[in-house]
Z-matrix of the N, CA and C atoms (Angstrom, degrees):
N
C 1 1.421
C 2 1.530 1 110.49
N 3 1.293 2 119.58 1 138.98
C 4 1.410 3 124.42 2 -177.36
C 5 1.513 4 112.50 3 -65.07
N 6 1.345 5 114.68 4 145.86
C 7 1.463 6 120.09 5 -178.52
C 8 1.519 7 110.84 6 -63.19
N 9 1.361 8 117.54 7 -36.37
C 10 1.437 9 122.41 8 -179.92
C 11 1.546 10 109.66 9 -56.93
N 12 1.294 11 114.78 10 -45.98
C 13 1.504 12 121.42 11 179.69
C 14 1.546 13 110.84 12 -61.52
N 15 1.320 14 116.08 13 -43.77
C 16 1.456 15 120.30 14 179.41
C 17 1.536 16 109.32 15 -62.89
N 18 1.347 17 115.19 16 -44.97
C 19 1.485 18 117.43 17 -179.07
C 20 1.512 19 112.23 18 -64.64
N 21 1.353 20 116.44 19 -40.74
C 22 1.420 21 120.70 20 177.31
C 23 1.504 22 111.83 21 -62.54
N 24 1.353 23 115.07 22 -43.93
C 25 1.460 24 118.28 23 178.71
C 26 1.549 25 112.05 24 -65.24
N 27 1.320 26 118.15 25 -43.08
C 28 1.466 27 121.59 26 173.51
C 29 1.528 28 112.90 27 -51.45
N 30 1.343 29 113.34 28 -53.22
C 31 1.489 30 119.43 29 -177.10
C 32 1.548 31 111.83 30 -62.20
N 33 1.363 32 114.38 31 -55.52
C 34 1.474 33 115.50 32 -173.25
C 35 1.516 34 114.16 33 -68.68
N 36 1.327 35 118.95 34 -34.04
C 37 1.462 36 119.24 35 174.60
C 38 1.502 37 110.49 36 -65.94
N 39 1.368 38 119.09 37 -41.45
C 40 1.433 39 120.07 38 178.95
C 41 1.539 40 110.16 39 -64.90
N 42 1.327 41 115.92 40 -39.76
C 43 1.475 42 121.34 41 -179.14
C 44 1.544 43 108.48 42 -62.85
N 45 1.313 44 116.74 43 -53.42
C 46 1.443 45 121.49 44 -175.02
C 47 1.549 46 112.15 45 -63.23
N 48 1.332 47 114.97 46 -43.62
C 49 1.473 48 118.67 47 179.64
C 50 1.514 49 111.17 48 -66.13
N 51 1.307 50 117.63 49 -40.34
C 52 1.442 51 121.50 50 179.79
C 53 1.477 52 111.45 51 -67.70
N 54 1.334 53 118.89 52 -33.86
C 55 1.443 54 124.55 53 179.02
C 56 1.487 55 111.95 54 -73.18
N 57 1.286 56 120.40 55 -33.56
C 58 1.459 57 127.70 56 -171.91
C 59 1.523 58 116.19 57 -99.74
N 60 1.289 59 118.66 58 -12.35
C 61 1.470 60 119.77 59 -179.68
C 62 1.539 61 108.29 60 -124.64
N 63 1.316 62 113.37 61 152.41
C 64 1.468 63 118.10 62 -178.70
C 65 1.535 64 110.37 63 -113.61
N 66 1.270 65 120.23 64 2.38
C 67 1.448 66 123.06 65 179.84
C 68 1.502 67 107.99 66 -126.74
N 69 1.373 68 115.36 67 126.70
C 70 1.471 69 120.93 68 -179.45
C 71 1.521 70 113.05 69 -57.37
N 72 1.344 71 116.94 70 -36.39
C 73 1.460 72 119.00 71 -177.22
C 74 1.527 73 111.95 72 -68.52
N 75 1.320 74 116.86 73 -29.58
C 76 1.426 75 121.40 74 176.12
C 77 1.535 76 110.29 75 -63.45
N 78 1.335 77 115.75 76 -45.55
C 79 1.440 78 122.37 77 179.25
C 80 1.518 79 110.19 78 -62.76
N 81 1.326 80 117.69 79 -36.08
C 82 1.458 81 120.34 80 177.29
C 83 1.538 82 110.71 81 -62.19
N 84 1.272 83 115.02 82 -39.64
C 85 1.489 84 119.03 83 175.40
C 86 1.524 85 111.78 84 -61.29
N 87 1.306 86 116.97 85 -41.14
C 88 1.432 87 120.98 86 178.15
C 89 1.535 88 111.65 87 -68.04
N 90 1.357 89 114.02 88 -37.86
C 91 1.499 90 116.94 89 175.18
C 92 1.516 91 111.31 90 -60.69
N 93 1.319 92 116.32 91 -43.76
C 94 1.490 93 119.96 92 -179.28
C 95 1.517 94 110.09 93 -60.57
N 96 1.343 95 116.35 94 -46.27
C 97 1.459 96 119.12 95 -179.02
C 98 1.552 97 111.36 96 -62.09
N 99 1.323 98 116.41 97 -41.26
C 100 1.465 99 121.33 98 -175.75
C 101 1.565 100 111.12 99 -72.44
N 102 1.347 101 116.17 100 -54.71
C 103 1.433 102 122.05 101 -169.01
C 104 1.502 103 112.36 102 -84.28
N 105 1.336 104 120.06 103 -24.09
C 106 1.480 105 122.97 104 179.11
C 107 1.488 106 110.04 105 -97.86
N 108 1.333 107 117.14 106 -59.19
C 109 1.455 108 122.65 107 -171.64
C 110 1.579 109 112.08 108 -75.14
N 111 1.315 110 116.21 109 -44.86
C 112 1.439 111 118.94 110 -171.22
C 113 1.561 112 111.73 111 -88.01
N 114 1.357 113 115.24 112 -56.90
C 115 1.484 114 119.07 113 -172.43
C 116 1.523 115 112.23 114 -89.74
N 117 1.305 116 119.17 115 -19.24
C 118 1.468 117 125.49 116 -179.34
C 119 1.554 118 110.14 117 59.51
N 120 1.297 119 117.60 118 36.07
C 121 1.457 120 122.60 119 175.09
C 122 1.512 121 112.11 120 -79.70
N 123 1.318 122 117.02 121 -27.32
C 124 1.446 123 122.79 122 177.10
C 125 1.516 124 111.82 123 -128.50
N 126 1.276 125 117.38 124 150.25
C 127 1.485 126 121.41 125 171.29
C 128 1.464 127 110.54 126 -81.44
N 129 1.344 128 118.80 127 157.78
C 130 1.453 129 125.05 128 -178.44
C 131 1.506 130 111.01 129 -58.45
N 132 1.304 131 118.61 130 -46.25
C 133 1.470 132 123.99 131 -176.75
C 134 1.529 133 106.60 132 -65.88
N 135 1.337 134 119.44 133 -41.98
C 136 1.420 135 121.73 134 -177.29
C 137 1.581 136 110.59 135 -63.61
N 138 1.348 137 113.28 136 -41.43
C 139 1.478 138 119.28 137 178.20
C 140 1.492 139 110.66 138 -62.97
N 141 1.316 140 116.86 139 -42.26
C 142 1.456 141 122.22 140 176.95
C 143 1.520 142 111.12 141 -60.68
N 144 1.293 143 118.10 142 -42.79
C 145 1.458 144 123.07 143 174.60
C 146 1.510 145 112.08 144 -58.84
N 147 1.314 146 116.47 145 -46.39
C 148 1.488 147 121.89 146 -177.78
C 149 1.512 148 109.24 147 -65.27
N 150 1.372 149 118.55 148 -41.73
C 151 1.403 150 121.15 149 178.50
C 152 1.543 151 111.93 150 -63.88
N 153 1.361 152 115.20 151 -41.87
C 154 1.415 153 120.01 152 176.31
C 155 1.530 154 113.90 153 -58.10
N 156 1.304 155 114.24 154 -44.79
C 157 1.481 156 120.85 155 178.34
C 158 1.525 157 109.42 156 -64.01
N 159 1.314 158 119.32 157 -44.75
C 160 1.452 159 123.36 158 -176.79
C 161 1.527 160 109.59 159 -64.64
N 162 1.321 161 117.84 160 -33.46
C 163 1.491 162 118.81 161 178.52
C 164 1.506 163 112.70 162 -79.29
N 165 1.288 164 118.94 163 -19.81
C 166 1.471 165 121.00 164 -174.97
C 167 1.512 166 111.90 165 -98.51
N 168 1.326 167 117.27 166 -6.28
C 169 1.470 168 118.52 167 -179.71
C 170 1.507 169 109.30 168 -101.15
N 171 1.348 170 116.58 169 156.12
C 172 1.454 171 119.99 170 -179.14
C 173 1.555 172 111.47 171 -63.96
N 174 1.299 173 115.86 172 151.18
C 175 1.447 174 121.24 173 178.75
C 176 1.482 175 114.42 174 105.21
N 177 1.335 176 117.85 175 172.54
C 178 1.467 177 121.66 176 177.86
C 179 1.517 178 111.78 177 -63.13
N 180 1.339 179 115.17 178 134.57
C 181 1.485 180 124.45 179 -177.33
C 182 1.542 181 108.67 180 -55.76
N 183 1.303 182 116.98 181 -45.67
C 184 1.464 183 120.69 182 -175.62
C 185 1.529 184 111.33 183 -62.06
N 186 1.309 185 117.10 184 -44.89
C 187 1.475 186 120.11 185 178.70
C 188 1.516 187 110.38 186 -64.72
N 189 1.312 188 116.34 187 -43.91
C 190 1.471 189 121.68 188 179.80
C 191 1.526 190 111.00 189 -59.03
N 192 1.351 191 113.56 190 -46.95
C 193 1.489 192 119.81 191 -179.49
C 194 1.521 193 110.64 192 -64.29
N 195 1.317 194 116.54 193 -41.74
C 196 1.474 195 119.48 194 -178.47
C 197 1.505 196 110.74 195 -66.46
N 198 1.344 197 118.11 196 -39.31
C 199 1.468 198 118.61 197 173.60
C 200 1.512 199 114.06 198 -59.02
N 201 1.332 200 113.27 199 -49.31
C 202 1.490 201 116.58 200 -174.65
C 203 1.539 202 110.42 201 -68.01
N 204 1.301 203 116.80 202 -44.63
C 205 1.501 204 119.75 203 -177.84
C 206 1.562 205 107.43 204 -68.19
N 207 1.295 206 117.45 205 -44.74
C 208 1.442 207 119.28 206 177.86
C 209 1.509 208 113.89 207 -59.74
N 210 1.279 209 114.00 208 -42.58
C 211 1.548 210 117.76 209 178.14
C 212 1.508 211 109.59 210 -65.98
N 213 1.286 212 118.20 211 -43.39
C 214 1.505 213 122.26 212 -177.64
C 215 1.539 214 109.63 213 -63.65
N 216 1.318 215 117.20 214 -37.56
C 217 1.456 216 120.19 215 -176.39
C 218 1.551 217 110.65 216 -86.11
N 219 1.327 218 118.33 217 -42.50
C 220 1.436 219 120.59 218 -174.71
C 221 1.479 220 119.54 219 -126.95
N 222 1.340 221 117.25 220 16.22
C 223 1.440 222 121.18 221 -177.63
C 224 1.517 223 112.66 222 67.73
N 225 1.314 224 118.18 223 -153.80
C 226 1.474 225 122.67 224 -175.99
C 227 1.587 226 109.07 225 -63.82
N 228 1.345 227 118.12 226 -44.56
C 229 1.466 228 115.48 227 177.91
C 230 1.514 229 113.63 228 -60.72
N 231 1.359 230 116.64 229 -37.51
C 232 1.446 231 120.91 230 176.42
C 233 1.503 232 112.63 231 -62.85
N 234 1.327 233 117.93 232 -41.48
C 235 1.437 234 121.67 233 177.28
C 236 1.554 235 112.85 234 -64.16
N 237 1.321 236 115.33 235 -41.60
C 238 1.471 237 121.14 236 179.92
C 239 1.529 238 109.54 237 -66.63
N 240 1.335 239 118.56 238 -42.73
C 241 1.443 240 121.21 239 -179.92
C 242 1.553 241 109.76 240 -67.44
N 243 1.274 242 117.20 241 -37.93
C 244 1.481 243 120.21 242 179.67
C 245 1.539 244 110.75 243 -66.71
N 246 1.338 245 117.73 244 -40.12
C 247 1.419 246 121.84 245 178.02
C 248 1.549 247 108.26 246 -64.48
N 249 1.317 248 118.06 247 -46.19
C 250 1.439 249 123.36 248 -179.94
C 251 1.529 250 110.18 249 -57.85
N 252 1.301 251 114.56 250 -48.83
C 253 1.462 252 121.10 251 -179.30
C 254 1.525 253 112.73 252 -63.27
N 255 1.329 254 116.76 253 -32.46
C 256 1.461 255 123.43 254 -178.72
C 257 1.542 256 110.93 255 -80.18
N 258 1.323 257 119.05 256 -35.51
C 259 1.464 258 120.32 257 -175.41
C 260 1.495 259 114.18 258 -91.66
N 261 1.328 260 120.39 259 -20.71
C 262 1.455 261 120.08 260 -178.84
C 263 1.528 262 114.88 261 -64.65
N 264 1.393 263 117.69 262 -46.99
C 265 1.459 264 115.81 263 -178.27
C 266 1.538 265 114.26 264 -61.54
N 267 1.358 266 119.98 265 -44.15
C 268 1.454 267 115.36 266 178.21
C 269 1.528 268 112.62 267 -63.51
N 270 1.311 269 117.16 268 -37.68
C 271 1.471 270 121.47 269 177.62
C 272 1.553 271 108.72 270 -57.82
N 273 1.311 272 116.80 271 -50.80
C 274 1.495 273 119.62 272 179.28
C 275 1.484 274 113.55 273 -61.90
N 276 1.389 275 115.87 274 -46.90
C 277 1.478 276 121.32 275 -179.06
C 278 1.525 277 112.84 276 -62.47
N 279 1.360 278 115.09 277 -43.16
C 280 1.486 279 118.68 278 -176.27
C 281 1.544 280 108.49 279 -71.94
N 282 1.361 281 116.52 280 -30.51
C 283 1.478 282 115.64 281 174.40
C 284 1.460 283 112.05 282 -65.72
N 285 1.341 284 118.95 283 -43.77
C 286 1.474 285 122.32 284 176.45
C 287 1.474 286 112.90 285 -64.21
N 288 1.295 287 117.61 286 -42.00
C 289 1.514 288 121.55 287 -179.15
C 290 1.533 289 107.92 288 -63.29
N 291 1.330 290 117.00 289 -43.92
C 292 1.461 291 119.70 290 176.51
C 293 1.534 292 112.80 291 -56.37
N 294 1.324 293 114.35 292 -40.93
C 295 1.435 294 119.12 293 -177.05
C 296 1.530 295 110.58 294 -69.85
N 297 1.335 296 118.23 295 -34.26
C 298 1.425 297 123.44 296 -175.53
C 299 1.560 298 112.75 297 -118.51
N 300 1.281 299 112.82 298 35.66
C 301 1.540 300 118.97 299 -173.68
C 302 1.518 301 112.29 300 -52.90
N 303 1.276 302 117.86 301 -50.55
C 304 1.488 303 121.78 302 -174.10
C 305 1.500 304 111.21 303 -61.19
N 306 1.295 305 117.62 304 -41.48
C 307 1.474 306 121.71 305 177.88
C 308 1.554 307 111.85 306 -66.70
N 309 1.278 308 115.93 307 -41.72
C 310 1.498 309 119.80 308 178.07
C 311 1.519 310 113.29 309 -66.94
N 312 1.317 311 115.59 310 -39.05
C 313 1.438 312 119.76 311 -176.87
C 314 1.546 313 113.29 312 -66.31
N 315 1.307 314 116.79 313 -33.38
C 316 1.459 315 119.80 314 -174.65
C 317 1.503 316 112.41 315 -103.19
N 318 1.296 317 121.21 316 -0.03
C 319 1.462 318 121.96 317 -179.11
C 320 1.536 319 112.53 318 -80.96
N 321 1.349 320 116.82 319 116.74
C 322 1.452 321 120.44 320 -178.96
C 323 1.550 322 112.42 321 -67.28
N 324 1.316 323 118.96 322 -29.50
C 325 1.459 324 118.62 323 179.45
C 326 1.553 325 112.11 324 -69.09
N 327 1.318 326 115.19 325 -35.76
C 328 1.483 327 118.76 326 175.79
C 329 1.513 328 110.01 327 -64.61
N 330 1.359 329 116.24 328 -41.73
C 331 1.482 330 121.03 329 178.00
C 332 1.502 331 110.60 330 -59.45
N 333 1.340 332 117.34 331 -43.97
C 334 1.471 333 122.59 332 -179.30
C 335 1.570 334 109.96 333 -65.49
N 336 1.342 335 114.33 334 -41.08
C 337 1.460 336 117.45 335 179.99
C 338 1.535 337 109.51 336 -63.58
N 339 1.345 338 116.25 337 -39.57
C 340 1.476 339 117.76 338 179.49
C 341 1.519 340 111.32 339 -65.57
N 342 1.317 341 116.89 340 -37.57
C 343 1.492 342 119.16 341 175.99
C 344 1.508 343 111.48 342 -63.18
N 345 1.294 344 117.64 343 -38.79
C 346 1.464 345 120.85 344 177.08
C 347 1.547 346 111.99 345 -63.71
N 348 1.365 347 112.79 346 -39.52
C 349 1.465 348 118.25 347 178.73
C 350 1.504 349 110.85 348 -66.61
N 351 1.326 350 117.29 349 -30.30
C 352 1.511 351 119.66 350 178.66
C 353 1.574 352 109.35 351 -65.15
N 354 1.328 353 115.81 352 -41.37
C 355 1.446 354 120.26 353 179.87
C 356 1.529 355 111.60 354 -62.77
N 357 1.322 356 116.46 355 -45.38
C 358 1.454 357 121.91 356 178.93
C 359 1.537 358 110.19 357 -65.99
N 360 1.296 359 118.81 358 -37.93
C 361 1.445 360 123.04 359 178.35
C 362 1.489 361 110.78 360 -64.96
N 363 1.297 362 117.33 361 -39.54
C 364 1.502 363 119.90 362 179.48
C 365 1.525 364 111.31 363 -66.31
N 366 1.334 365 114.97 364 -40.01
C 367 1.496 366 118.16 365 176.80
C 368 1.536 367 112.86 366 -62.45
N 369 1.327 368 116.80 367 -44.50
C 370 1.431 369 119.99 368 -179.08
C 371 1.526 370 111.67 369 -68.65
N 372 1.335 371 116.75 370 -35.41
C 373 1.469 372 120.82 371 175.83
C 374 1.520 373 110.51 372 -63.58
N 375 1.332 374 115.93 373 -40.82
C 376 1.449 375 118.43 374 177.58
C 377 1.521 376 111.02 375 -62.61
N 378 1.321 377 116.63 376 -39.26
C 379 1.484 378 120.61 377 178.41
C 380 1.519 379 111.41 378 -63.81
N 381 1.334 380 116.75 379 -43.44
C 382 1.495 381 120.07 380 176.76
C 383 1.554 382 109.74 381 -62.56
N 384 1.272 383 118.27 382 -43.98
C 385 1.476 384 121.65 383 -178.71
C 386 1.509 385 111.75 384 -62.82
N 387 1.332 386 117.57 385 -43.82
C 388 1.461 387 119.95 386 -179.83
C 389 1.533 388 109.71 387 -67.46
N 390 1.316 389 118.65 388 -40.80
C 391 1.437 390 123.22 389 179.49
C 392 1.511 391 110.79 390 -63.08
N 393 1.308 392 117.30 391 -47.98
C 394 1.478 393 122.68 392 -179.12
C 395 1.520 394 109.84 393 -64.75
N 396 1.346 395 116.37 394 -40.86
C 397 1.494 396 119.58 395 179.85
C 398 1.489 397 110.30 396 -65.23
N 399 1.318 398 118.69 397 -39.43
C 400 1.453 399 123.81 398 -179.69
C 401 1.538 400 109.55 399 -64.08
N 402 1.347 401 115.75 400 -46.51
C 403 1.451 402 121.26 401 179.12
C 404 1.525 403 113.14 402 -62.51
N 405 1.290 404 116.74 403 -43.79
C 406 1.442 405 123.12 404 -176.59
C 407 1.542 406 108.70 405 -68.34
N 408 1.341 407 118.15 406 -42.70
C 409 1.451 408 118.59 407 -175.88
C 410 1.536 409 112.54 408 -76.58
N 411 1.319 410 117.67 409 -5.48
C 412 1.492 411 119.38 410 174.12
C 413 1.545 412 111.42 411 -65.16
N 414 1.341 413 113.32 412 -21.03
C 415 1.485 414 116.46 413 179.97
C 416 1.497 415 111.78 414 -65.16
N 417 1.330 416 118.41 415 -24.81
C 418 1.447 417 123.91 416 177.65
C 419 1.517 418 112.53 417 49.25
N 420 1.332 419 114.31 418 52.36
C 421 1.463 420 121.14 419 177.38
C 422 1.501 421 106.69 420 -122.58
N 423 1.333 422 119.29 421 136.52
C 424 1.453 423 124.04 422 -176.10
C 425 1.501 424 111.43 423 -57.52
N 426 1.352 425 117.90 424 -37.05
C 427 1.473 426 120.16 425 -176.82
C 428 1.521 427 111.14 426 -65.44
N 429 1.337 428 117.53 427 -34.78
C 430 1.430 429 121.99 428 -179.96
C 431 1.567 430 108.66 429 -62.59
N 432 1.320 431 115.82 430 -49.09
C 433 1.473 432 120.51 431 -179.74
C 434 1.540 433 111.64 432 -63.40
N 435 1.306 434 116.48 433 -37.40
C 436 1.479 435 121.96 434 178.16
C 437 1.499 436 109.43 435 -65.81
N 438 1.336 437 119.76 436 -45.04
C 439 1.470 438 121.16 437 -179.52
C 440 1.505 439 112.35 438 -66.94
N 441 1.358 440 117.53 439 -36.40
C 442 1.482 441 119.07 440 175.20
C 443 1.476 442 112.06 441 -62.54
N 444 1.330 443 118.09 442 -47.22
C 445 1.464 444 123.76 443 -178.73
C 446 1.540 445 109.37 444 -65.79
N 447 1.314 446 118.09 445 -47.55
C 448 1.481 447 121.46 446 -177.56
C 449 1.486 448 109.73 447 -66.02
N 450 1.329 449 120.68 448 -39.36
C 451 1.461 450 123.05 449 178.16
C 452 1.503 451 110.61 450 -62.49
N 453 1.332 452 116.51 451 -46.29
C 454 1.463 453 119.83 452 178.19
C 455 1.480 454 112.74 453 -58.97
N 456 1.328 455 116.73 454 -47.25
C 457 1.498 456 121.51 455 -178.79
C 458 1.507 457 109.32 456 -64.52
N 459 1.336 458 118.14 457 -44.00
C 460 1.419 459 120.48 458 -176.88
C 461 1.537 460 111.72 459 -64.63
N 462 1.314 461 118.12 460 -32.28
C 463 1.459 462 122.92 461 179.56
C 464 1.521 463 109.46 462 -82.29
N 465 1.287 464 116.89 463 -54.95
C 466 1.515 465 120.48 464 -170.39
C 467 1.586 466 110.94 465 -73.51
N 468 1.295 467 116.51 466 -41.30
C 469 1.481 468 118.33 467 -173.73
C 470 1.564 469 111.90 468 -93.23
N 471 1.347 470 116.32 469 -50.18
C 472 1.454 471 117.89 470 -176.14
C 473 1.516 472 116.20 471 -93.98
N 474 1.339 473 115.77 472 -0.91
C 475 1.499 474 120.98 473 179.43
C 476 1.517 475 113.86 474 52.14
N 477 1.337 476 115.65 475 38.08
C 478 1.468 477 119.90 476 178.65
C 479 1.482 478 109.03 477 -73.72
N 480 1.340 479 116.79 478 139.99
C 481 1.468 480 122.56 479 178.75
C 482 1.498 481 112.16 480 -55.43
N 483 1.318 482 116.57 481 134.12
C 484 1.484 483 121.39 482 -176.04
C 485 1.518 484 112.26 483 -62.09
N 486 1.326 485 116.97 484 -27.79
C 487 1.459 486 120.01 485 179.82
C 488 1.549 487 109.30 486 -64.30
N 489 1.261 488 119.17 487 -42.24
C 490 1.483 489 123.77 488 175.45
C 491 1.537 490 113.48 489 -61.55
N 492 1.337 491 112.88 490 -40.92
C 493 1.483 492 117.29 491 -179.29
C 494 1.529 493 107.70 492 -70.18
N 495 1.344 494 119.92 493 -39.78
C 496 1.478 495 121.95 494 178.62
C 497 1.511 496 110.43 495 -62.48
N 498 1.351 497 115.88 496 -42.81
C 499 1.465 498 119.04 497 179.42
C 500 1.536 499 112.19 498 -61.49
N 501 1.326 500 115.53 499 -44.34
C 502 1.493 501 119.07 500 177.65
C 503 1.508 502 111.83 501 -61.96
N 504 1.373 503 116.00 502 -40.03
C 505 1.494 504 118.76 503 178.23
C 506 1.507 505 112.11 504 -67.47
N 507 1.311 506 116.24 505 -37.57
C 508 1.489 507 121.14 506 179.23
C 509 1.533 508 107.10 507 -63.78
N 510 1.308 509 117.53 508 -48.08
C 511 1.502 510 121.93 509 177.57
C 512 1.523 511 111.75 510 -57.45
N 513 1.323 512 115.30 511 -44.80
C 514 1.482 513 119.63 512 -179.79
C 515 1.542 514 108.70 513 -64.52
N 516 1.331 515 118.87 514 -41.32
C 517 1.468 516 120.51 515 177.79
C 518 1.527 517 112.37 516 -62.58
N 519 1.347 518 116.06 517 -39.47
C 520 1.441 519 118.33 518 179.02
C 521 1.519 520 111.76 519 -67.43
N 522 1.308 521 116.45 520 -41.66
C 523 1.463 522 119.45 521 177.76
C 524 1.524 523 110.98 522 -64.86
N 525 1.341 524 116.83 523 -43.12
C 526 1.477 525 120.05 524 176.70
C 527 1.529 526 111.76 525 -57.22
N 528 1.345 527 116.28 526 -45.13
C 529 1.419 528 120.21 527 -178.68
C 530 1.557 529 112.19 528 -64.60
N 531 1.316 530 115.68 529 -42.93
C 532 1.475 531 120.54 530 -179.46
C 533 1.550 532 108.46 531 -63.93
N 534 1.345 533 117.02 532 -42.91
C 535 1.436 534 118.27 533 178.87
C 536 1.510 535 113.25 534 -63.92
N 537 1.334 536 117.51 535 -40.25
C 538 1.471 537 122.58 536 175.92
C 539 1.510 538 111.13 537 -61.11
N 540 1.341 539 120.43 538 -43.37
C 541 1.426 540 125.17 539 178.96
C 542 1.519 541 109.93 540 -63.39
N 543 1.296 542 117.60 541 -45.71
C 544 1.457 543 119.30 542 178.15
C 545 1.491 544 113.47 543 -62.61
N 546 1.377 545 116.41 544 -36.47
C 547 1.438 546 119.80 545 177.15
C 548 1.567 547 110.95 546 -66.34
N 549 1.337 548 114.58 547 -41.22
C 550 1.507 549 117.44 548 179.30
C 551 1.520 550 110.76 549 -67.16
N 552 1.317 551 117.48 550 -36.68
C 553 1.499 552 120.59 551 177.00
C 554 1.522 553 110.40 552 -62.83
N 555 1.333 554 116.98 553 -43.68
C 556 1.426 555 119.17 554 177.91
C 557 1.537 556 115.99 555 -64.38
N 558 1.350 557 112.76 556 -37.11
C 559 1.487 558 117.78 557 177.08
C 560 1.528 559 111.40 558 -69.60
N 561 1.339 560 115.10 559 -36.85
C 562 1.452 561 120.57 560 -179.07
C 563 1.552 562 111.51 561 -70.12
N 564 1.280 563 115.76 562 -29.41
C 565 1.486 564 120.20 563 -176.67
C 566 1.552 565 110.55 564 -83.37
N 567 1.317 566 117.82 565 -11.55
C 568 1.456 567 117.96 566 -179.33
C 569 1.482 568 113.80 567 -76.39
């Protein structure tokens, strides 16, 4: 496939998704469907890794995901076009909202439209959650299950800051990787 087509696809999909969704995680679900399921430009595991990185790095998840996916698909030009496509719609919309703030604030049709968008966003978030959970649990390692359960309890019950949970999970992943490498080295030296 020609690079120009990939770049055009990256830009316009980012632009349309950013213009039509209000939640970054919803757009990530759309990215996965487009670039993994439909176009096969990314593998499922690779997309899950990119989503994980975008959620764990500072900044808006949608921008982070756009940069990573754009870079993976089209290098630096792909990343720049994905960022441009992602940031232009909110810039345009917020400029218009600012100009017509009083009209937007009191319009009941806009309020109803936003409520409808919330329902659609919740459904798409549930889809992303189920897909990511399914992919992560394919590892079939007890530590993965323990981290999922502990993270959920820490967030839902104890209201622990997500940053601390992410740091603990990162540390656990590093320790797990180091232990697996040591085990492989021992087996290889036998």
